[in-house]
C-alpha positions as CSV (number, residue, x, y, z in Angstrom):
1,W,-64.1,143.9,-107.4
2,D,-62.2,146.1,-109.7
3,P,-58.7,144.5,-110.2
4,S,-57.2,147.9,-111.1
5,M,-57.8,149.0,-107.5
6,S,-55.4,148.5,-104.6
7,T,-56.7,145.8,-102.2
8,R,-56.6,148.5,-99.4
9,N,-59.3,150.5,-101.3
10,L,-61.7,147.8,-102.2
11,K,-65.3,149.1,-102.8
12,P,-68.4,147.2,-103.9
13,I,-69.3,147.5,-107.5
14,T,-73.0,146.6,-106.9
15,K,-75.5,145.8,-104.2
16,F,-78.6,143.6,-104.6
17,R,-81.0,141.4,-102.7
18,A,-80.3,137.9,-103.6
19,H,-82.9,135.9,-101.7
20,E,-86.0,137.9,-100.7
21,T,-88.0,135.1,-99.1
22,P,-89.1,136.6,-95.7
23,G,-86.9,135.2,-92.9
24,A,-84.4,133.7,-95.3
25,Y,-80.6,134.0,-94.8
26,L,-78.0,134.4,-97.5
27,L,-75.4,131.7,-96.7
28,H,-72.7,131.9,-99.4
29,A,-71.9,133.7,-102.6
30,K,-69.2,132.5,-105.0
31,L,-67.9,133.7,-108.3
32,S,-67.6,131.2,-111.2
33,P,-64.1,130.5,-112.6
34,D,-65.0,132.3,-115.8
35,C,-66.3,135.3,-113.7
36,R,-69.6,135.4,-115.7
37,S,-71.8,134.1,-112.9
38,L,-72.2,134.4,-109.2
39,V,-74.0,131.7,-107.2
40,T,-75.8,132.5,-103.9
41,T,-77.1,129.9,-101.5
42,S,-79.8,130.4,-98.9
43,S,-81.9,129.1,-96.1
44,D,-84.9,129.3,-98.5
45,K,-83.7,125.9,-100.0
46,S,-82.5,127.4,-103.2
47,A,-79.4,128.3,-105.1
48,K,-79.5,131.2,-107.6
49,L,-77.2,132.1,-110.4
50,W,-76.6,135.8,-111.2
51,D,-75.2,137.2,-114.5
52,T,-72.2,139.4,-113.4
53,S,-72.7,141.8,-116.4
54,T,-76.3,142.7,-115.5
55,W,-76.7,141.4,-111.9
56,E,-79.9,139.8,-113.0
57,C,-80.9,136.4,-111.7
58,N,-80.8,134.1,-114.7
59,Q,-81.5,130.8,-113.0
60,T,-82.9,129.5,-109.8
61,L,-82.0,125.9,-109.3
62,E,-85.3,124.4,-108.3
63,H,-86.1,121.3,-110.4
64,N,-85.6,118.4,-108.0
65,K,-84.5,121.0,-105.5
66,H,-83.2,120.6,-102.0
67,T,-85.8,120.2,-99.2
68,K,-83.7,122.1,-96.6
69,W,-81.1,124.9,-96.4
70,V,-78.6,125.0,-99.3
71,W,-75.4,125.7,-97.3
72,D,-72.8,125.9,-100.1
73,A,-72.1,125.6,-103.8
74,V,-69.0,125.2,-105.9
75,F,-68.5,125.6,-109.7
76,S,-66.6,123.1,-111.9
77,A,-63.4,124.5,-113.4
78,D,-65.1,125.2,-116.7
79,S,-68.1,126.9,-115.0
80,S,-70.6,124.6,-116.7
81,Y,-71.5,122.5,-113.6
82,L,-72.3,123.3,-110.0
83,V,-72.4,121.2,-106.9
84,T,-74.8,122.3,-104.1
85,A,-74.6,121.0,-100.5
86,S,-77.7,120.9,-98.2
87,S,-79.0,120.3,-94.7
88,D,-81.2,117.6,-96.4
89,R,-78.1,115.4,-96.2
90,S,-77.5,115.5,-99.9
91,A,-75.3,117.1,-102.5
92,K,-76.5,117.7,-106.1
93,L,-74.5,118.1,-109.3
94,W,-76.3,120.5,-111.7
95,N,-75.8,121.0,-115.4
96,L,-76.0,124.8,-115.7
97,G,-76.8,124.6,-119.4
98,T,-80.0,122.7,-118.7
99,G,-80.7,123.5,-115.1
100,E,-81.1,119.7,-114.5
101,V,-79.7,117.6,-111.7
102,V,-77.1,115.3,-113.3
103,R,-76.3,113.3,-110.1
104,Q,-77.5,113.3,-106.6
105,Y,-75.3,112.2,-103.7
106,T,-77.3,110.9,-100.8
107,G,-76.7,108.7,-97.8
108,H,-74.9,111.2,-95.7
109,K,-75.6,110.8,-92.0
110,Y,-75.7,114.6,-91.3
111,A,-76.1,117.8,-93.3
112,V,-73.6,118.3,-96.2
113,T,-71.8,121.6,-95.7
C-alpha cells in the first residue's frame, strides 16, 4: 500500500505466491508494526515471514511447528515476537530473532483461531 495514494485508488505494489504446497490455502496475512515484515499463515501447517523490502521469504517457522493448520498470527508491538494459533489446539510464542518457540500454550478444547 502506498500511503501517498487515495484510499479510493489503492493498487497492489506486489504479488507473490506465499505457500506453494499443493492443495494448501493461504489463511491470513498481516503486516508487522514496524512494517518490515509480513506474516502469512496456511493450511500447510506453517507461518512464513516475508521481508517487505524484497518480498523474499526470510523465515519459515517450523522448529517445533504446529501439526495442523495455522489459522492466524499476531506480532508483538516491537515486531520481535509472533504468536501463532492453530487447529492443533495450541498457540505458540516465537522469538523472531532466533526462530525458536519461547512458550507454547496448550490445553485448549478446540482449535485456537
